[in-house]
Each structure stands twice: as structure tokens, then as C-alpha cells.
N, C-alpha and C positions, 0 to 999 in steps of 0.2 A: 479747686485748682484755678478756675476763672477769676476768683477773688484775689488770689496771689498774683496772677498776671496783671490784674488791674492795679493793685497796690504798687507793684514794681514800676508801673508807668506814671504813678502820681508825682514822683520826684523829678520826672523828666520835663524839661521846658520845651513844649511843642504844642501846636494847636490841639485842642481837645478832640476834635473829630479824627485827626491823624492818629492820636494815641489810641482811640477806641478801635479804629480799623486795624491797626497793627496788633492790638491785643486779641481781637477776634481772629485774625489770620493765624497767630501762634496757637491759639486754642484749637482751631480747626485742624492744623497740621498735627497737633498732638493726638487728636481724635482719629485722624486718618491713619497714623502709625499704629494705633491700637487695633483698628480694624484689619490692617494688613497683617499684623502679628497674629491675629485670631485666625485669619484665613490660611496662613502658611501650613499649619498642620492638616487642614482640610484638603488643600491641594496635594500635599504629600501622600495622604491616604488615597486620594483619587488616582494619583499616578501609580501607586503601588498596586491598587486593584486592577488598573488597566494592564499593567505588566503581567500580573497573574493570569488575566484572561488571555493575553497574547501567548504566553508560554504554554498555557493549558491547550489552547487551540493548536499551537504548533505541535505539541505532543500528540494530540489526537490525530492530526493530519498525517504524521509520519509513523504512526503505529499500525503495523499490518494486521488486518482482520481476516483476510482471505488470501489464498495462494492459487494461481492458475499456472499449471505446468503444460508446456507445449513441447512434445517430443516426437521426432520422426527419425532423423539421424542427428541433426542439431537438437540439443536438449536445453531448453531455457525455462525460466520460471519468473513470473511476475508477482510481486507483492501488491495487494490492493487494500486501501484503507476503508474506513467506515463510510466514507463519502463516495465510494465506488471509483476512486481514482488510483491509477497505478503510481506507486511511490518508488519502485525499483524494478529493474529487470536484470537477470543474471544468467550467464551461460554456464552449463555444467559439463560441457566438453568443448573441445577446440572449435568445432563447427557452431556450437551453441553460443560461444562468446563472440564469434564473428557475426552471428545473427543479431545478438543483443547490441553490438556496436553499430549495426547497419540501420537500425530502425529507431525512430524517435517516438517513444510511447509513454515516457514518464509524464505524469500529471494528466494523461488522457483518461477518459472513461474506459473501463476495462473492456467493454464490448468493442469499441473503436480500436483499442490497442490490440485485441486479439485478431481482429480483421486485418490490421496492418501486418502482424506477424505472418498470418496465413497467406496473405497476398504478396509477401516479400518474394523476391527473385529466388532466394535460397530455398525456401520451402516449396515454392512452385516447381522448381527444378527437381526436387525430391519426389514430389507427387507425380510429375511427368515420367519419372523413372519407376513408377508403380510402387513407391514406398508407402508405408502406412503411418498415418498421422494419429497421435493420441493426445487428447486434451483432457486434463484432469483438474478438478476443482476440489480444494480443501478449504472449508469455511468453518469458522468458530461457532456459527449459529445455524441450527437446522433450517429454520424458516428462511433465513437469508440465503442459505445454500440452495434451497428450492427455487427461490426467485432468480438467483444468478444462473442456476442450472438451466432454467427455461430459456434464458437469453443465449447462453453459450451453445445450447443444443440447436438453436436456430442457425447460429453461425456455422457450426460443424456440419449441420445437415445439408449444407450446400456443397460439401467437399466429399468426393468419392474416396473410398478407402480410409475413412476417418473413424475414430472411436472417441466417445465421450464418457468419462468416468467421474465419480465423486469418491473421495476417500476421507478418512478421519483427519481432522486438523492436528491431532496428536502425532500423526505419522511424519509430519513435515520435518521436525527436528531430527528424528531418526534417519530420515532420508538424507538430510544434509550431513549428518555425522558420517555417513558412508560415501559421501561424494555424489549422491544421486539427486536429481529433481524428484519431487514427490510422485510424479506420474511414472517415471522410469523405475522408481523404487517399488511401486505397487506391481508393475509388470515383472520385476525381478522376483518379488515374493511369490507371485503366482507360478512362475517357472520353478522356483525352488521347491514348491510343494510337490511337484511331480518329478523333479530332477534335482535331488538334494545335493548333487556334486557340483552344481554350478556355483562359481565364485563371483563375488561382487566385481572383481576386476574383469572377468570374462564378460559379464552382463554389461558392464559399462562400455565395452568396445563393440557391442552389438547394436544394430539398428532395431527399431521397434518391430519391424516386420520379421526380423530374424528371431527376436524373442518370442513373438506371437507364434511363428511357425514351429519353433522348438517346443513351446508349451503344448501346442496342438499335437505334435508328434508323440510326445511322451504321455499325454492324456489318452490318445487313441491307442497307444501301445499297451496301456494299463487298463483300458476299458473305462476310463474316466472322461469327464467333460472338462474342457478348459475353463469353463465358467466365465468367459469373457462377457457374455451378455448379462450376467447377474449383477454387475456393478455399473453398467453403462449401456450405451447404444452404439451400434455399428452402422455406418452410413456407406452406401455404395457397394461395389463389387470387391471381393477379396482376390 
């Protein structure tokens, strides 16, 4: 190719040095275009790989791996990702939605988020009225559930009239299908075991304290135990 360029300049009347410099310039430009055309596919592949990484990271961040239900009369549920960050908070009754709207917990660490919910004016007023607080953890991984449970139990351990439970992650969708948070759904199932006539609609309108008292009443009447301590820990006075 360089020979062709040189031959093309042979017929041009100009100083020899100028012709040689011009020929070298054209040859260098041709080589530069070849290099650019070679790197274009490489840049495209790198950009595509970067996009895949970004979308994969986005998907992992916004995929729930644990659910923390906070129920007293307000009934709310936080979804937590694999990085221990809250990615959503939802109310499962009118008071719960009011609570969800009043706190800013999305993207916070679940422990800080739980403290924010418990220390909110709405829940503190319920606790002052001697209501009972239930915090329920549903986690996809048993070891992760143990680790999170230890931290959550520290948080609830400072609150009188509070209960901490764990439940199967498989229950979460069933709870949502019936309009319950996972924590209140578990309480409803315990009550239904001793009082089969209870309906989901009736349980949804009850506070956690009312569900606990009704469960205890029918357990005592049938000589059974309510079993509340079998799945969690109770803190403070009843």
C-alpha cells in the first residue's frame, strides 16, 4: 500500500521532501483508521458487559430475600435484600399504611429501619396504651435467619409487651394472598387452630393483643397451650 501511495506522488511536481511527508501522513491515517475499526468491536463488547453487570446488580439489589413484619395495630412489612437493605415497606391495614408513609426506611439497614418503626410516634402511642407488639422474620436462608434474628431480638428486647417470631419464607405469599402481613398471618393461624370459626376478615380487624388474648382464652378453655413461646420470645409484662 505504501508503494502505491509513493507511485501516485511520483507524477506530482513538488519538492521531494514534501511529497514524502505527504505520503507518510496518508499512510499513517490509513493505519490509524484500521486500528480504530479494530477497537470498535472491543469497545462494544466492553459496554455490553458493563450493562450486564449493572442490570445484574440492579436485579440483586431489588430482589427480596427476607421479610420483617411489624404488627401491633398498625400492620406493616419490610422487604430486605441480600445486602441487608430495606427495599420496600408496605402497610397491610389503614393504620399500617399511615405508618409506612410516615417513616423513611427504604435503603436503610434493616436493624436501623426496625428501630425507626418501633420508635415512631404511632407505635409508641400503641405501646403506651398497653398494646402488644409482634415482630416476625421470614428469611429464605436458615443461617441468615439466625443472624438476623439475633439482631432483631436485641431490638425487640428493649420493648415491653413485645414478641419476636420467625416463620417460613414460604408462608409470605400465602399471607399476602389473604391480605395479611406474614406476622399477623402466623398469629391468625395459631388462633384458628384453637378457634376454627375465626375468619380472616375478623382477624384482620383485631389488634395483636386481641388475637393473643383470644388464642390464650380458647387454649385455656380446651386445656391446650397457646404455644406462643414455641416460635419466638416474649419481652416485658403481659
